[in-house]
N, C-alpha and C positions, 0 to 999 in steps of 0.2 A: 505493500498499501504506502506511495505516494503520501506526503502534506499535503496537497492537493487534491488530494481525493480524501484525505482521513479532516481538514477542514469542513465539506462537504455534506460528510457521517454528523458531524460532532454531535450534535444537540437530536440527531434523531437517536444518539448511544447512549446521551444524558435521560433521551424517556426512553431507553428503557426498547427502543425499536428496531434493532437489528436484525439482520436475520444470525445464528449462532457462527457461519462463518464470517462474516464481514465484522462481528465484536470479534472475533482470533486474531484477523488480521489487524483489526483498528489497534487489541489491545497490543501484542508483540510491536506496533509501529513505534505507540508509544512506548516502548520497556527504551528504545535506541534511537529514539529524535527529543531531547530538552523542545524543542522549540515547538512540537505538539502539547508536551504537556503544560508547558505555559498557556499555550492557546486555550484548552480546556481548561485551565485552572480558571483560566477568565473569562471563558463562558463561567465555567462556578459561579465565580464570585457575580458576576454578571445576575445571573438566577437568584440568588443571596439575596441584593441588594433591592433588589426590587419584589423578585417575591409578586405577592398580589398587584404588585399597578405597573408591572407587565405587560403592553400591550400585548394581544391577539388580536387574529388573524380578523375578529367580528369587528373590532374596534379600531383607532387612531393606533398611526405609528409612532407619531409622536406623545414625547416622555413631557413629561409636565418640568419644568425649568428643575426645582428641587433634585430631582429624578437625577437630568441629568445631569447635575453638578458632582450628584454621591459617583458616577459612575466614572466621569473625569476626572477626579480629585481621584479611587480608590485606584485607576490605572495609574495614576498621572504617578503614584506613589510605587507600582507595584517593583519589584526586583527584576532588573533585568539579567 
């Protein structure tokens, strides 16, 4: 699995929606790729920070300014 492929599947992975083969390939890739582990951690942090405020397909894709600032601060301060 490439980094690009992982980035396309990370949301499905976090939702538990991947088939067994894809999940195995993703986990193996994560084991050897610090950049993709960072991406996964950023997705998890986003979910944790937004909680119920996360936009859904049925709602808007625009975040309230307070949530946007919280995310920007969190990612600005994240270790690289």
